C-alpha positions as CSV (number, residue, x, y, z in Angstrom):
1,M,-22.4,-42.3,8.0
2,N,-19.6,-43.5,10.3
3,G,-17.2,-41.0,11.7
4,V,-13.9,-42.4,12.7
5,G,-11.7,-39.8,14.5
6,G,-8.0,-39.6,13.8
7,G,-5.3,-37.7,15.7
8,P,-5.8,-34.0,16.5
9,T,-4.2,-33.0,13.2
10,T,-5.6,-35.8,11.0
11,P,-9.3,-35.9,11.3
12,T,-10.7,-39.0,9.5
13,H,-14.2,-39.8,8.2
14,A,-15.2,-43.2,6.8
15,I,-18.3,-44.8,5.3
16,T,-19.1,-48.3,4.0
17,L,-21.3,-48.6,1.0
18,P,-23.1,-51.7,-0.4
19,P,-22.5,-53.0,-3.9
20,T,-25.4,-51.1,-5.5
21,P,-25.7,-48.7,-8.4
22,D,-26.3,-45.8,-6.0
23,S,-23.0,-46.3,-4.1
24,P,-20.8,-44.1,-6.4
25,R,-23.3,-41.3,-5.9
26,S,-23.5,-41.8,-2.2
27,A,-19.6,-41.9,-2.0
28,R,-19.5,-38.6,-3.9
29,R,-22.1,-37.0,-1.5
30,F,-20.1,-38.2,1.5
31,V,-16.8,-36.7,0.2
32,L,-18.5,-33.5,-0.8
33,E,-20.1,-33.1,2.7
34,T,-16.9,-34.0,4.4
35,L,-14.6,-31.7,2.5
36,R,-16.8,-28.7,1.6
37,G,-15.1,-25.5,2.6
38,R,-11.8,-27.3,3.5
39,L,-10.3,-27.6,0.0
40,D,-10.2,-25.3,-2.9
41,D,-12.7,-26.1,-5.7
42,D,-10.2,-27.7,-8.1
43,L,-8.9,-30.1,-5.5
44,L,-12.4,-30.9,-4.4
45,D,-13.5,-31.7,-7.9
46,S,-10.5,-34.0,-8.4
47,A,-11.2,-35.8,-5.2
48,L,-14.9,-36.3,-6.2
49,L,-13.9,-37.6,-9.7
50,L,-11.3,-40.1,-8.4
51,V,-13.6,-41.4,-5.6
52,T,-16.4,-41.9,-8.2
53,E,-14.1,-43.9,-10.4
54,L,-12.7,-46.1,-7.6
55,V,-16.0,-46.8,-6.0
56,T,-17.7,-47.6,-9.3
57,N,-14.9,-50.1,-10.0
58,V,-15.3,-51.8,-6.6
59,V,-19.1,-52.2,-6.6
60,V,-19.4,-53.0,-10.3
61,H,-16.3,-55.1,-11.1
62,A,-15.3,-56.5,-7.7
63,G,-18.9,-56.8,-6.6
64,T,-18.2,-56.2,-2.9
65,A,-18.9,-53.4,-0.4
66,A,-16.7,-50.4,-0.6
67,T,-15.3,-48.4,2.3
68,V,-14.3,-44.8,1.7
69,D,-12.1,-43.0,4.3
70,V,-11.2,-39.4,4.1
71,R,-8.4,-37.8,6.0
72,Q,-7.6,-34.1,5.8
73,E,-3.9,-33.3,5.8
74,G,-3.3,-29.6,6.2
75,S,-4.6,-27.9,3.0
76,G,-4.7,-31.3,1.3
77,V,-6.5,-34.6,1.7
78,R,-5.8,-38.4,1.7
79,V,-8.6,-40.6,0.4
80,G,-8.7,-44.4,0.5
81,V,-11.2,-46.8,-1.2
82,A,-11.1,-50.4,0.1
83,D,-12.9,-53.5,-1.3
84,R,-13.3,-57.0,0.1
85,H,-12.1,-58.9,-3.0
86,P,-9.0,-61.0,-2.3
87,V,-7.5,-60.8,-5.8
88,R,-4.5,-58.5,-5.9
89,I,-4.4,-55.8,-8.5
90,G,-3.2,-57.2,-11.8
91,M,-3.4,-60.9,-10.7
92,A,-6.6,-61.5,-12.7
93,R,-4.5,-61.3,-15.9
94,V,-2.1,-64.0,-14.6
95,K,-4.3,-66.5,-12.7
96,K,-8.1,-66.8,-12.5
97,V,-9.3,-67.1,-8.9
98,D,-12.8,-68.3,-8.3
99,V,-14.1,-66.0,-5.6
100,P,-17.8,-66.2,-4.4
101,R,-19.5,-63.0,-5.2
102,P,-22.8,-61.7,-3.9
103,P,-25.7,-61.3,-6.4
104,S,-25.2,-58.2,-8.4
105,A,-27.7,-55.4,-8.1
106,F,-26.8,-54.1,-11.6
107,S,-28.7,-55.0,-14.6
108,E,-27.2,-57.6,-16.9
109,E,-27.6,-55.1,-19.8
110,A,-25.8,-52.3,-17.9
111,D,-22.7,-51.3,-19.9
112,F,-19.9,-50.1,-17.7
113,G,-17.2,-50.4,-20.3
114,L,-14.1,-52.6,-20.4
115,D,-11.8,-50.3,-18.6
116,G,-11.9,-51.7,-15.1
117,L,-9.5,-51.1,-12.3
118,R,-6.4,-52.8,-13.5
119,E,-2.8,-51.6,-13.7
120,D,-3.5,-50.6,-17.3
121,G,-7.1,-49.5,-16.7
122,R,-8.8,-46.1,-16.7
123,G,-9.2,-45.9,-12.9
124,L,-5.6,-46.0,-11.9
125,A,-4.6,-44.1,-15.0
126,L,-6.8,-41.2,-13.7
127,V,-5.4,-41.6,-10.2
128,D,-1.9,-41.4,-11.6
129,A,-2.7,-38.4,-13.7
130,L,-4.4,-36.3,-11.0
131,A,-3.1,-37.3,-7.6
132,T,-0.1,-35.8,-5.9
133,S,0.8,-39.3,-4.8
134,W,-1.0,-42.7,-4.6
135,G,-0.5,-46.3,-3.8
136,T,-2.2,-49.7,-2.9
137,E,-2.3,-51.6,0.3
138,H,-3.1,-55.3,0.2
139,R,-4.4,-57.3,3.2
140,P,-6.0,-60.7,3.7
141,G,-9.5,-60.4,2.2
142,G,-9.2,-57.2,0.3
143,K,-7.1,-54.2,-0.8
144,T,-7.1,-50.4,-0.6
145,V,-6.3,-47.8,-3.2
146,W,-5.4,-44.5,-1.7
147,F,-4.5,-41.1,-3.2
148,R,-3.3,-37.8,-1.8
149,L,-4.2,-34.4,-3.2
150,T,-2.3,-31.2,-2.2
151,T,-2.0,-27.8,-3.7
152,A,1.2,-26.8,-5.5
153,N,1.9,-24.1,-2.9
154,A,0.3,-25.7,0.2
155,S,-0.2,-23.2,2.9
156,A,-0.2,-23.8,6.7
157,E,-2.7,-26.4,8.0
158,D,-6.1,-25.0,8.6
159,P,-6.5,-24.5,12.4
160,S,-10.2,-25.2,12.3
161,A,-9.6,-28.8,11.1
162,E,-9.2,-30.0,14.7
163,D,-12.5,-28.6,15.7
164,D,-14.4,-30.0,12.7
165,A,-13.2,-33.6,13.0
166,G,-16.2,-35.9,13.0
167,V,-18.7,-33.1,12.1
168,T,-21.3,-33.8,9.5
169,V,-21.8,-30.9,7.0
170,P,-25.4,-30.7,5.8
171,A,-25.8,-31.1,2.0
172,Q,-25.9,-27.9,0.1
173,S,-26.2,-27.0,-3.6
174,R,-22.9,-26.6,-5.3
175,P,-22.3,-23.5,-7.3
176,P,-22.0,-23.8,-11.1
177,R,-18.6,-25.4,-11.9
178,L,-16.7,-26.3,-15.0
179,I,-14.0,-28.9,-15.1
180,A,-10.6,-27.6,-14.2
181,R,-8.1,-27.5,-17.1
182,D,-5.6,-29.9,-15.6
183,T,-8.4,-32.4,-14.9
184,A,-9.9,-32.1,-18.4
185,R,-6.5,-33.0,-19.9
186,A,-6.6,-36.4,-18.1
187,L,-10.2,-37.2,-19.1
188,T,-11.6,-38.7,-22.3
189,A,-14.7,-37.1,-23.8
190,E,-16.8,-39.7,-22.0
191,G,-14.9,-39.0,-18.8
192,E,-15.8,-35.3,-19.0
193,V,-19.5,-36.2,-19.5
194,N,-19.4,-38.5,-16.5
195,E,-17.9,-35.7,-14.3
196,L,-20.3,-33.1,-15.6
197,L,-23.2,-35.4,-14.9
198,A,-22.0,-36.1,-11.4
199,Q,-21.7,-32.3,-10.8
200,L,-25.3,-31.9,-11.8
201,V,-26.5,-34.7,-9.6
202,D,-24.5,-33.2,-6.7
203,A,-26.1,-29.8,-7.2
204,L,-29.7,-30.7,-8.1
205,T,-32.5,-32.3,-6.2
206,V,-32.4,-35.5,-8.3
207,T,-31.8,-39.1,-7.5
208,A,-30.1,-40.2,-10.7
209,G,-28.9,-39.0,-14.1
210,L,-28.1,-40.6,-17.4
211,V,-26.5,-39.4,-20.7
212,R,-27.1,-41.5,-23.8
213,R,-26.9,-41.1,-27.6
214,P,-27.9,-43.1,-30.7
215,G,-25.6,-46.0,-31.4
216,R,-23.0,-45.7,-34.1
217,D,-23.9,-47.1,-37.5
218,G,-27.5,-47.6,-36.4
219,G,-26.7,-49.9,-33.5
220,R,-28.4,-49.9,-30.1
221,V,-28.5,-46.8,-28.0
222,E,-25.2,-46.1,-26.2
223,T,-25.1,-45.1,-22.6
224,V,-22.3,-42.5,-22.2
225,A,-22.6,-41.8,-18.4
226,T,-24.9,-42.8,-15.5
227,L,-25.0,-42.0,-11.8
228,G,-27.5,-43.2,-9.3
229,V,-30.4,-45.7,-9.6
230,V,-32.1,-44.8,-12.9
231,G,-35.8,-45.4,-13.4
232,E,-38.1,-45.6,-16.3
233,D,-37.7,-43.1,-19.1
234,E,-41.3,-41.8,-18.5
235,E,-40.3,-40.7,-15.0
236,A,-37.3,-38.6,-16.2
237,V,-36.9,-35.1,-17.5
238,A,-35.1,-35.1,-20.8
239,F,-32.8,-32.4,-22.1
240,P,-31.1,-32.6,-25.6
241,L,-27.3,-32.1,-25.4
242,D,-27.6,-29.9,-28.5
243,P,-31.0,-29.0,-29.9
244,T,-29.5,-28.7,-33.4
245,Q,-27.8,-32.2,-33.4
246,S,-30.0,-35.0,-32.2
247,S,-27.1,-37.5,-32.9
248,L,-25.1,-36.1,-29.9
249,G,-27.7,-37.5,-27.5
250,E,-29.8,-36.4,-24.5
251,L,-29.6,-36.0,-20.7
252,L,-32.2,-37.7,-18.5
253,L,-32.6,-36.6,-14.9
254,W,-34.9,-38.3,-12.3
255,P,-36.2,-35.7,-9.8
256,A,-36.3,-36.7,-6.1
257,P,-39.7,-37.8,-4.8
258,G,-41.9,-34.8,-4.2
259,A,-39.4,-32.3,-5.7
260,G,-40.8,-32.2,-9.2
261,L,-39.4,-29.8,-11.7
262,A,-38.8,-27.1,-9.1
263,G,-35.5,-28.6,-8.0
264,L,-34.1,-28.3,-11.5
265,D,-31.9,-25.4,-12.4
266,V,-32.5,-25.1,-16.1
267,D,-29.7,-22.6,-16.7
268,R,-27.2,-24.9,-15.0
269,I,-28.5,-27.9,-16.9
270,R,-28.1,-26.1,-20.2
271,L,-24.6,-25.0,-19.4
272,A,-23.7,-28.6,-18.6
273,T,-25.4,-30.1,-21.7
274,R,-23.6,-27.6,-23.9
275,W,-20.3,-28.7,-22.4
276,M,-21.3,-32.3,-22.8
277,A,-22.1,-31.7,-26.5
278,L,-18.8,-30.0,-27.1
279,A,-16.9,-32.9,-25.3
280,L,-18.7,-35.6,-27.3
281,G,-18.5,-33.8,-30.6
282,G,-14.8,-33.2,-30.1
283,G,-14.3,-36.8,-29.0
284,D,-16.1,-38.1,-32.1
285,M,-13.9,-35.9,-34.3
286,R,-10.7,-37.1,-32.5
287,R,-11.8,-40.7,-32.8
288,A,-12.7,-40.2,-36.5
289,E,-9.3,-38.7,-37.2
290,E,-7.5,-41.5,-35.2
291,R,-9.6,-44.1,-37.1
292,R,-8.7,-42.5,-40.4
293,I,-5.0,-42.3,-39.5
294,G,-5.1,-45.9,-38.3
295,M,-6.7,-47.1,-41.5
296,L,-4.1,-45.3,-43.6
297,S,-1.3,-46.7,-41.5
298,F,-2.7,-50.2,-41.9
299,L,-3.1,-49.8,-45.6
300,A,0.5,-48.5,-45.9
301,E,1.9,-51.4,-43.8
302,A,-0.1,-54.0,-45.7
303,S,1.0,-52.5,-49.0
304,D,4.7,-52.7,-47.9
305,L,4.4,-56.3,-46.8
306,L,2.6,-57.4,-50.0
307,A,5.0,-55.5,-52.2
308,G,8.0,-57.0,-50.4
309,S,7.1,-60.6,-51.4
310,L,7.5,-61.9,-54.9
311,E,6.7,-65.5,-54.1
312,L,3.1,-66.2,-55.0
313,G,2.3,-68.6,-52.2
314,H,3.7,-66.3,-49.6
315,S,1.8,-63.3,-51.0
316,L,-1.5,-65.2,-50.9
317,A,-1.0,-66.5,-47.4
318,L,0.0,-63.0,-46.3
319,L,-3.2,-61.5,-47.8
320,A,-5.3,-64.0,-45.8
321,R,-3.6,-63.0,-42.5
322,L,-3.5,-59.2,-42.9
323,P,-7.1,-58.4,-42.1
324,V,-7.4,-60.9,-39.2
325,P,-8.3,-60.1,-36.5
326,R,-8.1,-56.3,-36.9
327,L,-10.8,-56.0,-39.6
328,A,-12.3,-59.4,-39.8
329,Q,-12.7,-62.6,-37.8
330,W,-11.8,-64.8,-40.8
331,C,-10.5,-64.3,-44.3
332,A,-10.2,-66.6,-47.3
333,V,-8.3,-66.1,-50.6
334,Y,-9.3,-67.9,-53.8
335,L,-7.4,-68.2,-57.1
336,H,-9.2,-68.0,-60.4
337,R,-9.2,-71.1,-62.7
338,E,-10.3,-71.3,-66.3
339,N,-13.5,-73.3,-66.8
340,A,-13.6,-74.3,-63.1
341,D,-14.6,-73.0,-59.7
342,P,-12.1,-70.8,-58.0
343,A,-9.6,-72.7,-55.8
344,L,-9.3,-71.9,-52.2
345,W,-5.6,-71.1,-51.7
346,S,-5.3,-69.7,-48.2
347,A,-7.6,-69.1,-45.2
348,A,-7.1,-67.6,-41.8
349,H,-9.3,-67.4,-38.6
350,A,-8.8,-65.3,-35.5
351,E,-9.2,-68.6,-33.5
352,E,-6.5,-71.0,-34.7
353,S,-8.6,-73.9,-33.6
354,M,-11.2,-72.9,-36.1
355,A,-8.8,-72.6,-39.1
356,G,-9.4,-76.2,-40.2
357,A,-13.1,-76.0,-40.1
358,L,-13.0,-72.7,-42.0
359,G,-10.9,-74.2,-44.7
360,V,-13.4,-77.1,-45.1
361,A,-16.4,-74.8,-45.2
362,A,-14.8,-72.3,-47.5
363,A,-13.9,-74.9,-50.0
364,D,-17.3,-76.7,-50.0
365,P,-18.6,-76.5,-53.6
366,G,-22.2,-76.4,-52.3
367,G,-21.6,-73.9,-49.6
368,V,-23.0,-70.4,-49.5
369,L,-19.5,-68.8,-49.5
370,M,-18.4,-70.7,-52.6
371,A,-21.6,-69.8,-54.3
372,A,-20.9,-66.1,-53.7
373,V,-17.3,-66.5,-54.8
374,R,-18.3,-68.3,-58.0
375,T,-20.7,-65.5,-59.0
376,A,-18.5,-62.5,-57.9
377,S,-17.7,-60.1,-60.7
378,G,-16.9,-56.5,-61.4
379,D,-15.5,-54.0,-58.9
380,R,-18.5,-54.0,-56.6
381,V,-18.3,-55.4,-53.1
382,H,-20.8,-58.2,-52.6
383,S,-22.4,-58.6,-49.2
384,L,-23.8,-61.8,-47.8
385,T,-24.3,-63.8,-44.6
386,A,-21.8,-66.6,-44.1
387,F,-21.0,-68.8,-41.1
388,G,-23.6,-67.0,-39.0
389,G,-22.4,-63.4,-39.5
390,P,-21.9,-60.7,-42.1
391,A,-19.4,-61.3,-44.9
392,M,-18.1,-59.6,-48.0
393,V,-16.7,-60.9,-51.2
394,M,-14.6,-58.8,-53.6
395,V,-12.8,-59.7,-56.9
396,L,-9.0,-59.5,-57.1
397,K,-8.4,-57.9,-60.5
398,A,-5.3,-56.4,-61.9
399,R,-4.4,-55.3,-65.4
400,R,-7.9,-56.2,-66.7
401,R,-7.4,-59.8,-65.5
402,V,-9.4,-61.5,-62.8
403,L,-6.9,-63.2,-60.5
404,G,-9.1,-64.5,-57.7
405,V,-11.5,-63.5,-55.0
406,L,-11.1,-62.2,-51.4
407,A,-13.7,-63.1,-48.8
408,L,-14.0,-61.8,-45.3
409,G,-16.4,-62.2,-42.4
410,R,-17.3,-61.2,-38.9
411,P,-19.4,-62.7,-36.0
412,E,-23.1,-62.0,-35.9
413,G,-24.0,-58.4,-35.0
414,N,-20.7,-56.9,-36.2
415,A,-21.5,-55.3,-39.5
416,F,-18.9,-53.7,-41.6
417,A,-18.9,-49.9,-41.5
418,A,-18.8,-48.0,-44.8
419,D,-15.3,-46.8,-44.3
420,E,-14.1,-50.3,-43.5
421,I,-15.6,-51.6,-46.7
422,D,-13.8,-48.9,-48.6
423,L,-10.6,-49.8,-46.8
424,L,-10.9,-53.5,-47.6
425,A,-11.8,-52.7,-51.2
426,D,-8.6,-50.6,-51.5
427,L,-6.6,-53.4,-49.8
428,A,-8.0,-55.9,-52.4
429,R,-7.0,-53.6,-55.3
430,R,-3.4,-53.3,-54.0
431,A,-3.2,-57.0,-53.1
432,A,-4.3,-57.9,-56.7
433,F,-1.4,-56.0,-58.2
434,A,1.0,-57.6,-55.7
435,I,-0.3,-61.0,-56.5
436,D,-0.1,-60.3,-60.2
437,N,3.5,-59.2,-59.8
438,A,4.3,-62.3,-57.8
439,R,2.6,-64.5,-60.4
440,L,4.6,-62.8,-63.3
441,Y,7.8,-63.1,-61.3
442,S,7.2,-66.8,-60.5
443,R,6.7,-67.4,-64.2
444,Q,9.9,-65.6,-65.1
445,V,11.9,-67.5,-62.5
446,E,10.5,-70.7,-63.8
447,L,11.4,-69.7,-67.4
448,A,14.9,-68.6,-66.4
449,G,15.4,-71.9,-64.5
450,T,14.2,-73.9,-67.5
451,L,16.6,-72.0,-69.9
452,Q,19.4,-72.3,-67.4
453,A,18.9,-76.0,-67.1
454,G,19.0,-76.2,-70.9
455,L,22.5,-74.9,-70.9
456,R,23.7,-78.2,-69.3
457,P,23.0,-81.8,-70.2
458,P,20.2,-83.3,-68.2
459,E,22.6,-86.0,-67.0
460,L,26.2,-86.8,-67.6
461,P,26.8,-89.6,-70.1
462,M,28.8,-92.8,-69.4
463,I,32.2,-92.6,-71.1
464,E,34.3,-95.7,-70.9
465,G,37.5,-95.2,-68.9
466,L,36.3,-91.9,-67.3
467,D,34.5,-90.8,-64.1
468,L,32.6,-87.6,-64.7
469,G,31.3,-85.0,-62.2
470,S,29.7,-81.5,-62.5
471,A,28.5,-78.7,-60.2
472,Y,26.7,-75.4,-60.9
473,G,26.3,-72.4,-58.6
474,A,24.0,-69.5,-59.5
475,A,24.9,-65.9,-58.5
476,Q,22.9,-64.7,-55.6
477,S,22.0,-61.5,-57.5
478,A,21.1,-63.3,-60.7
479,G,17.3,-63.4,-59.9
480,L,15.5,-63.7,-63.2
481,D,18.6,-63.5,-65.4
482,V,19.9,-66.5,-67.3
483,G,23.6,-66.9,-66.9
484,G,26.0,-67.5,-69.8
485,D,27.9,-70.5,-68.2
486,F,27.4,-73.8,-70.0
487,F,29.0,-77.2,-70.5
488,D,28.3,-80.2,-72.6
489,L,29.7,-83.6,-73.6
490,L,29.3,-84.3,-77.3
491,W,29.6,-87.6,-79.3
492,G,30.7,-87.7,-82.9
493,P,32.5,-89.9,-85.4
494,L,35.8,-88.8,-83.9
495,G,34.8,-89.7,-80.3
496,W,33.7,-87.7,-77.3
497,T,34.3,-84.0,-76.9
498,I,34.2,-82.2,-73.5
499,A,33.3,-78.5,-73.7
500,I,32.8,-75.7,-71.1
501,G,32.1,-72.1,-72.0
502,D,31.1,-68.7,-70.7
503,V,29.2,-66.0,-72.7
504,C,29.7,-62.5,-71.5
505,G,26.7,-61.0,-69.7
506,K,23.3,-62.4,-68.7
507,G,19.7,-62.5,-69.7
508,A,18.0,-63.3,-73.0
509,E,20.8,-62.0,-75.2
510,A,23.4,-64.1,-73.4
511,A,21.1,-67.1,-73.6
512,T,20.7,-66.6,-77.3
513,V,24.5,-66.6,-77.8
514,T,24.9,-69.6,-75.6
515,G,22.2,-71.5,-77.6
516,V,24.0,-70.6,-80.9
517,A,27.4,-71.8,-79.5
518,R,26.0,-75.1,-78.3
519,A,24.1,-75.7,-81.5
520,V,27.3,-75.1,-83.6
521,L,29.3,-77.3,-81.4
522,R,26.8,-80.1,-81.6
523,L,26.3,-79.8,-85.3
524,L,30.0,-79.8,-86.3
525,T,31.1,-82.4,-83.8
526,G,28.4,-84.7,-85.0
527,R,29.8,-84.3,-88.5
528,G,33.2,-85.4,-87.4
529,T,34.8,-81.9,-87.8
530,D,38.2,-81.5,-86.2
531,L,37.9,-79.5,-82.9
532,G,40.3,-76.8,-84.2
533,E,38.1,-76.3,-87.2
534,V,35.0,-76.3,-85.0
535,L,36.4,-73.3,-83.1
536,L,37.1,-71.4,-86.2
537,E,33.6,-71.9,-87.5
538,L,32.1,-71.0,-84.1
539,N,34.1,-67.8,-84.1
540,R,32.9,-66.9,-87.6
541,T,29.3,-67.6,-86.6
542,L,29.3,-65.5,-83.5
543,R,31.1,-62.6,-85.3
544,D,28.4,-62.7,-88.1
545,A,25.7,-62.7,-85.4
546,A,27.2,-59.6,-83.9
547,S,27.1,-57.7,-87.2
548,A,23.5,-58.7,-87.7
549,H,22.5,-57.3,-84.3
550,P,20.3,-54.2,-84.5
551,N,23.0,-52.1,-82.6
552,G,25.9,-53.9,-84.1
553,Q,26.8,-55.3,-80.6
554,G,27.3,-59.0,-80.0
555,R,28.5,-61.1,-77.2
556,F,31.9,-62.7,-77.0
557,C,32.3,-66.2,-75.7
558,T,35.2,-68.1,-74.0
559,L,35.5,-71.9,-74.4
560,A,37.7,-74.7,-73.2
561,A,37.2,-77.9,-75.2
562,A,39.0,-81.3,-75.2
563,S,38.5,-84.2,-77.6
564,I,39.3,-87.7,-76.3
565,T,41.7,-89.1,-78.9
566,G,42.1,-92.6,-77.3
567,P,43.7,-94.5,-74.5
568,A,47.1,-93.6,-73.2
569,S,50.1,-95.8,-74.1
570,A,51.2,-98.1,-71.2
571,P,54.5,-97.0,-69.6
572,D,55.6,-100.6,-69.3
573,P,55.1,-102.7,-72.4
574,A,55.3,-106.0,-70.4
575,P,51.7,-107.0,-69.5
576,A,51.0,-107.2,-65.8
577,A,49.8,-110.4,-64.2
578,G,46.1,-110.9,-64.7
579,G,45.9,-109.0,-68.0
580,A,46.6,-105.6,-69.4
581,Q,45.9,-102.6,-67.0
582,P,44.4,-99.3,-68.3
583,A,47.0,-96.6,-68.5
584,G,44.6,-93.6,-68.8
585,I,43.4,-91.5,-71.7
586,R,44.8,-89.0,-74.2
587,L,43.0,-85.7,-75.0
588,R,43.5,-82.8,-77.4
589,L,42.9,-79.6,-75.4
590,F,42.0,-76.1,-76.9
591,L,41.4,-72.9,-75.1
592,A,39.6,-69.9,-76.6
593,G,40.0,-67.1,-74.1
594,H,39.0,-69.5,-71.3
595,P,40.9,-70.0,-68.0
596,Q,43.3,-72.9,-68.0
597,P,42.0,-76.2,-66.6
598,V,43.7,-77.8,-63.6
599,V,45.2,-81.2,-63.6
600,L,45.1,-83.1,-60.3
601,H,47.9,-85.6,-60.4
602,A,47.8,-88.9,-58.6
603,D,50.3,-87.8,-56.0
604,G,48.0,-84.9,-55.0
605,H,49.9,-82.2,-56.9
606,A,47.8,-79.7,-58.9
607,S,48.9,-77.7,-61.9
608,F,47.4,-75.6,-64.8
609,V,47.4,-77.0,-68.3
610,G,46.8,-75.6,-71.8
611,R,47.8,-72.7,-74.0
612,P,45.7,-69.5,-74.0
613,G,43.8,-68.7,-77.2
614,T,41.7,-65.8,-78.5
615,L,38.1,-65.1,-77.6
616,L,35.3,-66.3,-79.9
617,G,33.2,-63.9,-81.8
618,V,35.5,-60.8,-81.7
619,L,38.3,-61.1,-84.3
620,D,38.5,-62.1,-88.0
621,D,39.6,-65.6,-89.1
622,D,43.2,-64.4,-89.8
623,E,43.5,-62.8,-86.4
624,V,42.5,-65.7,-84.2
625,S,44.6,-68.4,-82.7
626,F,43.5,-71.6,-81.0
627,P,46.7,-73.6,-80.2
628,G,46.0,-77.2,-79.2
629,I,48.1,-79.4,-76.9
630,D,48.0,-83.1,-76.1
631,V,47.2,-84.0,-72.5
632,T,47.5,-87.4,-71.0
633,L,45.6,-88.3,-67.9
634,G,47.0,-91.3,-66.0
635,V,45.3,-93.5,-63.6
636,G,43.9,-91.5,-60.6
637,E,44.4,-88.2,-62.3
638,S,41.7,-85.6,-63.0
639,L,41.2,-82.7,-65.4
640,V,39.1,-79.9,-63.7
641,F,37.3,-77.4,-66.1
642,Y,35.7,-74.3,-64.6
643,T,34.4,-70.9,-65.5
644,D,35.9,-67.6,-64.3
645,G,33.2,-67.3,-61.6
646,V,35.4,-69.7,-59.5
647,I,38.6,-67.7,-59.5
648,E,36.7,-64.4,-59.4
649,A,34.7,-65.3,-56.2
650,R,35.1,-62.2,-54.0
651,D,35.7,-61.6,-50.4
652,G,35.5,-57.8,-50.1
653,R,38.3,-56.7,-52.4
654,D,40.1,-60.0,-52.4
655,L,39.6,-62.6,-55.2
656,L,39.8,-66.3,-54.8
657,G,42.5,-66.4,-57.5
658,E,44.5,-69.1,-59.1
659,E,46.7,-70.0,-56.2
660,R,43.8,-70.7,-53.9
661,L,42.1,-72.7,-56.7
662,L,45.2,-74.9,-57.0
663,A,45.3,-75.4,-53.3
664,A,41.6,-76.3,-53.3
665,V,42.0,-78.8,-56.1
666,A,45.1,-80.3,-54.4
667,G,43.0,-80.9,-51.3
668,C,40.7,-83.1,-53.4
669,A,43.1,-86.0,-53.8
670,G,41.4,-89.3,-53.5
671,L,37.9,-87.9,-54.2
672,S,35.6,-89.0,-57.0
673,A,35.0,-86.7,-60.0
674,Q,31.7,-85.5,-58.4
675,G,33.4,-85.1,-55.0
676,I,36.0,-82.8,-56.6
677,A,33.3,-80.7,-58.4
678,D,31.3,-80.3,-55.2
679,R,34.4,-79.4,-53.2
680,V,35.6,-76.7,-55.6
681,L,32.1,-75.2,-55.7
682,A,31.9,-75.2,-51.8
683,V,35.3,-73.5,-51.6
684,A,34.2,-70.7,-54.0
685,E,30.9,-70.2,-52.1
686,R,32.5,-70.2,-48.7
687,F,35.2,-67.7,-49.8
688,A,32.4,-65.4,-51.1
689,G,30.4,-65.7,-47.9
690,G,27.6,-67.4,-49.7
691,N,27.2,-64.5,-52.1
692,L,28.6,-65.5,-55.5
693,R,28.6,-62.5,-57.8
694,D,28.8,-64.6,-61.0
695,D,27.6,-68.0,-62.0
696,V,30.0,-70.9,-61.5
697,A,30.2,-74.0,-63.7
698,I,32.6,-76.9,-62.9
699,L,33.2,-80.1,-65.0
700,V,35.6,-82.8,-63.9
701,A,36.9,-85.8,-65.9
702,R,38.8,-88.4,-63.8
703,V,40.5,-91.6,-64.7
704,P,39.5,-94.0,-62.0
705,G,42.3,-96.1,-60.4
């Protein structure tokens, strides 16, 4: 022992210890001999605990000698623990420094945990919790961690401190002690066991002590605490922590040479082992509760994420990522196929560099995993060995339908616990319903898109003397609903007919009415029926369909239709040089409750055209009126049809309205028919902030110039 004297009021003692397993015990004995009788018992216990933690960190993790210096300060104490490792605290997480280290005296199998002395480790966390103040000092070739302990109501400095500087106090037995309440709050269950073991080793004539218990889930024996150089089990005296529960473990003590059993205070040992049993039992209960809460939290978060996605591919990819790496090293999701092997849809690995190899191996038809996936059935979890470690396969089943298979695996030696298997099975059940919902939603979206596309011609026809353009914008809130907006260009004996309509409402009923309207238009136009008569027949058909409805409720429809009656007469009868020039076209326009179309004149002026008529499908024949007017489109002029979703595009409480529509169309001068349609749609979407509340259909007929 080296005594280094300080000033008359700051006596200092120091010792340097080699990097051996016995050094934490020696440091503890040194501090105990130095401070016995100079500090109250609670401060002394805290000093011993912190020195044990810091010295253990130095000799185990840094692998260098440790220097402990103790300086009494009045009724308190300042203790420093120095190492000879040049890496600063926290630097190892930023930059790896290759420092030569002496051969370790510790067994390769020794398990000292993962909580080393880092800024986020257990050592400094305890120092911060128990010390009055603390800090670190860095120097070339090493660093020092120091802490100061003082009583809350520190009294005057002990006058005997000056006389005792440099005096070595002979080792004595410590009286039976329990851990102070404030100290116990800062310790884990394992920390309490470590300190109780250290107190026993301090008080008894033993060279070392060890506390161990059976490993969880049948694993290898777990060392809970150790102090000193342990020997063979046959040389130790064993005490069960709790005679009624062998699972809590046992205490092993190695008596000093020549001491035998006489140096063991059995009553003190039993008191300590009962405390250890209570600490470990309570710690296990806390961990079990924390584990249960963590599992429930994971399941709730996973369920929310899966339920929040209605896109099938996204749901499957999410399912593959959720268990990795928290519950599994890798995960693969397969989709069921009729009369074929399940298809690998998504795979995830904790190491991104291994994801490609996992995908290849998981999809291998002759692989062990695919064989297990192929034969998986029922609600039972199937266990196997895949890719060198334990794996599980479980069926994804919802509404009595097998949707796919979920496979998960871990590295060798990391078996799935029973509660983890139950958790993953529950995750698979919830994921199956989320996948089934996404699958049904995807089918409905596809069906709705198909029906919606059927309300418009697949492509615009070529009509001599006209340039045609169209645009369609679906409401953002439409989702699965089929809108009632439609347009069509119909050929018949009387020529071409342009029609655009809007059925009130959405969904299957609106689609049905739309289908009826388009069928009647196509049938009667194809027979050469006058457009005015077509509207009367369509009104009668829709009205009759309403009376046949189970609730007597039908859907009304608005329609704007124009039949092309021929070319326009030339304004100048004299033919121009080079031959006759086209003068435009003539149309007969009818409105049945539909907004008036807009004419874009060649000079850039825009105006509404048409006479309003009654809705279709509401009134009797003698109550309806569909006045028709003749419209002439000259060269460079356009006729813009639209549905009410354009003028009803909403910005808060403000509607786009007719005036803004006229301004938007006027700004399209010089554009093609398709350019005009796209520009009007863009104006409506921009005004609504990208959130159209109703479908929008636009059809433009332009006489090219």
